[in-house]
C-alpha positions as CSV (number, residue, x, y, z in Angstrom):
1,M,87.7,118.6,103.1
2,H,90.3,120.7,106.0
3,S,93.6,118.6,106.8
4,E,96.2,119.3,108.8
5,T,99.6,119.1,107.6
6,E,102.7,119.2,108.7
7,K,106.1,117.9,107.6
8,T,108.7,114.4,108.9
9,S,110.6,111.5,107.3
10,C,110.1,107.8,107.7
11,C,111.1,104.8,108.4
12,G,109.1,101.6,108.2
13,P,110.2,97.9,109.5
14,T,113.1,97.3,107.1
15,C,115.2,100.0,107.9
16,C,117.8,97.7,109.9
17,S,117.3,94.8,107.2
18,D,119.5,93.9,104.9
19,E,117.1,92.3,103.1
20,N,116.1,94.3,100.5
21,E,116.7,91.9,97.7
22,V,114.3,92.9,94.4
23,Q,112.1,90.0,93.9
24,S,112.5,90.2,89.5
25,H,109.1,87.9,89.3
26,A,105.6,88.9,90.3
27,I,104.9,89.1,94.2
28,T,101.9,86.2,94.2
29,E,98.8,87.2,97.4
30,D,100.7,84.1,99.3
31,E,103.8,85.4,98.9
32,L,103.4,89.3,100.6
33,K,101.2,87.7,103.2
34,D,103.8,85.2,104.1
35,S,106.4,88.0,103.9
36,I,104.4,90.2,106.5
37,R,103.1,87.8,108.6
38,A,107.3,87.0,108.9
39,K,108.6,89.9,109.3
40,Y,105.6,91.1,112.2
41,G,106.3,88.0,113.9
42,Q,109.9,88.9,114.7
43,I,108.6,92.1,115.3
44,A,106.6,91.1,117.8
45,E,108.9,88.6,119.3
46,A,111.4,91.3,119.9
47,A,109.0,93.1,121.5
48,G,110.0,96.3,119.5
49,S,110.7,97.6,116.0
50,C,113.6,99.5,113.5
51,C,110.4,102.0,114.0
52,G,111.7,103.2,117.4
53,P,114.1,106.4,118.6
54,N,116.7,104.2,117.6
55,C,116.1,103.6,114.8
56,G,119.1,104.3,112.3
57,C,121.1,101.7,111.1
58,G,122.0,103.0,107.5
59,S,120.2,100.4,105.9
60,E,120.7,100.1,101.6
61,T,117.0,100.2,101.6
62,D,116.7,103.4,103.9
63,E,119.0,105.2,101.4
64,Q,117.0,104.2,98.6
65,V,113.1,105.4,99.6
66,L,112.9,106.5,103.6
67,N,114.9,107.4,107.0
68,V,113.6,107.9,110.5
69,M,110.3,107.1,111.9
70,M,106.3,107.8,110.1
71,N,105.0,107.0,114.3
72,D,103.0,109.7,115.8
73,K,103.4,110.1,119.9
74,Y,100.2,109.4,121.6
75,A,99.6,112.3,124.2
76,S,98.0,112.3,127.2
77,V,97.0,108.4,126.9
78,D,97.6,105.9,129.8
79,Q,101.7,105.7,130.2
80,Q,101.0,101.5,131.7
81,I,99.2,101.1,127.7
82,I,101.9,102.7,125.8
83,D,104.1,101.3,128.1
84,A,102.7,97.8,127.7
85,A,102.2,97.9,123.8
86,D,103.0,100.5,121.3
87,L,105.9,98.8,119.4
88,G,106.0,102.3,117.5
89,L,104.8,101.0,114.0
90,G,102.1,103.2,113.5
91,C,101.9,106.0,110.9
92,G,98.8,108.1,112.9
93,T,96.9,108.0,116.8
94,P,93.2,107.1,115.0
95,T,91.2,106.3,118.5
96,A,92.1,110.6,118.6
97,F,90.0,111.2,115.5
98,A,87.5,108.2,116.1
99,D,85.0,109.5,118.2
100,M,84.4,106.3,120.4
101,E,80.9,106.9,122.3
102,E,81.0,104.4,125.9
103,G,78.7,101.1,124.7
104,M,80.2,101.1,121.3
105,R,81.9,97.8,119.7
106,V,84.8,98.6,118.3
107,L,86.6,97.2,115.6
108,D,91.2,97.5,115.2
109,L,92.3,96.2,111.8
110,G,95.5,95.2,112.1
111,S,95.6,95.1,115.8
112,G,99.4,94.6,117.1
113,A,100.3,93.7,120.0
114,G,97.6,96.6,121.1
115,I,98.1,99.7,122.3
116,D,94.6,101.2,119.8
117,V,92.4,98.1,121.1
118,F,93.7,98.9,124.3
119,L,92.5,103.1,124.5
120,A,89.0,101.8,122.5
121,A,88.6,99.7,124.8
122,K,89.2,102.8,127.9
123,A,86.5,105.0,125.6
124,V,84.0,102.7,125.1
125,G,84.0,101.8,129.1
126,P,83.0,98.6,130.7
127,T,79.4,98.5,128.7
128,G,81.5,97.8,124.8
129,K,83.9,96.3,123.7
130,A,87.0,96.1,122.0
131,I,87.9,94.3,119.2
132,G,91.4,93.3,117.6
133,L,91.5,91.6,114.3
134,D,95.5,90.3,112.9
135,M,96.5,88.2,111.1
136,T,99.9,86.9,112.5
137,D,99.9,84.6,116.1
138,E,102.6,86.2,117.2
139,M,100.8,89.9,117.8
140,L,97.9,87.5,118.7
141,K,100.1,85.6,121.4
142,R,101.8,89.4,122.4
143,A,98.6,91.3,122.3
144,R,96.9,89.1,125.0
145,A,99.3,88.4,126.9
146,N,99.7,92.7,127.6
147,K,95.6,92.9,127.9
148,A,95.9,89.9,130.9
149,K,98.9,92.1,131.6
150,L,97.0,95.5,132.0
151,G,93.5,93.9,132.7
152,I,91.8,95.3,130.7
153,T,88.2,93.3,130.6
154,N,86.3,95.0,127.9
155,A,88.6,93.6,124.8
156,E,89.2,90.6,122.6
157,F,91.9,90.1,119.9
158,W,90.8,88.0,116.5
159,K,92.4,85.6,113.9
160,G,91.4,87.4,110.7
161,E,92.1,89.0,107.1
162,I,90.8,92.5,106.1
163,E,89.8,91.3,102.6
164,D,87.7,88.2,104.7
165,M,87.1,89.0,108.5
166,P,85.5,86.5,110.7
167,V,82.8,89.4,111.6
168,E,79.1,89.4,111.6
169,S,77.4,91.6,109.2
170,D,76.8,95.8,110.3
171,S,77.6,94.3,113.8
172,I,80.4,97.0,114.2
173,D,79.8,100.9,115.6
174,R,83.4,102.2,115.1
175,I,86.2,100.6,112.8
176,I,90.2,101.8,113.3
177,S,93.1,101.0,112.0
178,N,96.4,102.2,112.2
179,C,99.3,102.1,109.2
180,V,97.6,98.0,108.0
181,I,95.8,98.5,104.9
182,N,98.7,99.9,103.4
183,L,99.6,96.2,103.8
184,V,96.2,94.7,102.4
185,P,96.9,93.1,98.4
186,D,92.9,94.0,97.3
187,K,92.2,97.2,99.6
188,R,88.9,96.9,97.3
189,K,88.3,93.8,99.0
190,A,89.2,95.3,102.5
191,F,87.2,98.1,101.9
192,S,83.4,96.9,100.2
193,E,84.1,94.5,104.4
194,M,84.7,98.0,106.8
195,F,81.6,98.5,104.8
196,R,79.1,95.0,105.5
197,V,80.8,95.1,109.4
198,L,79.9,98.9,109.5
199,K,76.1,99.3,111.4
200,S,74.3,102.1,109.0
201,G,75.7,105.5,110.8
202,G,79.0,103.7,111.5
203,R,82.4,105.0,110.8
204,F,85.6,104.0,110.5
205,T,88.9,106.4,111.4
206,I,92.3,105.3,109.1
207,S,95.9,105.9,109.4
208,D,97.8,104.9,106.6
209,I,100.3,105.1,104.4
210,V,99.8,106.4,100.7
211,S,101.5,107.7,97.6
212,I,101.5,110.9,95.4
213,G,102.3,109.6,91.9
214,Q,102.5,105.6,91.0
215,I,105.2,103.7,92.1
216,P,107.4,101.8,90.2
217,A,107.1,98.5,89.9
218,D,110.5,98.0,91.3
219,V,109.8,98.6,94.8
220,R,105.8,96.8,93.5
221,K,108.2,93.5,93.4
222,D,110.4,94.3,96.6
223,L,109.0,92.3,99.6
224,E,111.0,94.2,102.5
225,L,109.7,97.6,101.4
226,W,105.9,96.1,100.4
227,A,106.7,94.8,104.4
228,G,107.9,98.7,105.6
229,C,104.6,100.1,104.0
230,V,106.3,101.3,101.1
231,A,105.4,99.9,98.3
232,G,101.6,98.5,98.5
233,A,100.8,102.2,99.2
234,L,98.5,103.8,97.1
235,D,98.0,107.4,95.4
236,K,96.6,109.2,97.3
237,E,93.3,110.2,95.8
238,E,93.2,106.3,94.2
239,Y,92.8,105.5,97.5
240,L,90.2,107.3,98.2
241,Q,88.2,106.9,95.2
242,I,88.7,103.0,96.6
243,V,86.7,104.3,99.5
244,R,84.4,106.3,98.5
245,D,83.4,103.1,95.6
246,A,83.5,100.6,98.2
247,G,79.6,102.8,99.5
248,F,81.3,104.7,101.7
249,T,80.4,109.6,102.1
250,N,81.5,112.4,104.2
251,L,85.2,111.7,103.2
252,K,87.5,114.0,105.9
253,L,90.8,113.8,105.0
254,E,91.9,114.2,109.8
255,K,95.5,115.0,108.3
256,E,98.3,114.5,106.8
257,K,102.0,113.7,106.7
258,S,104.7,113.9,103.9
259,F,107.6,112.2,104.5
260,S,111.2,113.6,103.3
261,L,113.1,110.8,100.7
262,E,116.4,110.6,100.7
263,K,117.2,111.1,97.2
264,N,115.8,111.7,94.2
265,M,112.1,109.0,93.8
266,S,109.5,109.3,91.5
267,F,106.5,109.0,93.8
268,G,106.2,111.2,97.8
269,I,104.7,108.9,100.8
270,E,102.2,110.6,103.2
271,S,100.5,109.7,105.9
272,I,96.5,110.4,106.3
273,T,93.7,110.1,108.8
274,L,90.9,109.4,107.7
275,T,87.4,109.4,108.5
276,A,84.1,108.0,106.7
277,D,80.6,107.5,107.1
278,K,78.7,103.9,106.5
279,C,74.9,106.5,106.3
280,P,72.0,105.2,106.8
281,P,69.9,104.7,103.1
282,S,67.7,107.9,103.3
283,V,71.0,109.8,103.9
284,K,73.5,111.6,101.4
285,G,76.7,112.1,101.9
286,Q,79.3,113.8,99.6
């Protein structure tokens, strides 16, 4: 695997929040999803997030775990799209590695305000289609408003969850996702669903957060740190094995970025941009 590595530090949507009490009980999937919907719904309605350049409110949470931005900047793309749809919630630029072509159908998982959908729509042209899937009503509303504002006609936004997509099997050429899979409770089911909906020969390109080492149980119980893309991160090697177990081949780490921690923690945090293929049955991958 080839990787491009750089150092930075990070902040999720928790960095401006004082609501960082750790739950004393195991979090249920419903509690987790409700918390994530509420957090990202607030971000959509506020037209911004604490991952922006002015983040740095010095909350207790960021002193304990992460401090500053994890989102990469989009280069050489339409500034109008960035201004309308970039909420600073990503941890990479998956569209830069997605190898999209005219006429393709592209699915963005956890599409937010729509920036990666709009970039994909531009790449696949009028004969292609870009679809954004999100479970948060406020984000869907914002993305559809951005679509109308930008005059983009080959994009759609659907409501749904990544573990149970309202998408036909073998119907998608490319899947992209930006800092979302770590928020999904059942990652094995998520990657199984990706494999199902991709066409044979299709590919995913995902930017996501992983851990180096296991995340402690007390962090796993913190709903704010789940919404901040920390508590749901899997160990990188475990993450890659889940991808392989789902049937994907030709895994390639396109980029890795490690984040500095504010204090001596028992785990590290990285963002990765990963590509993998759903090869035809007759083709053997690695």
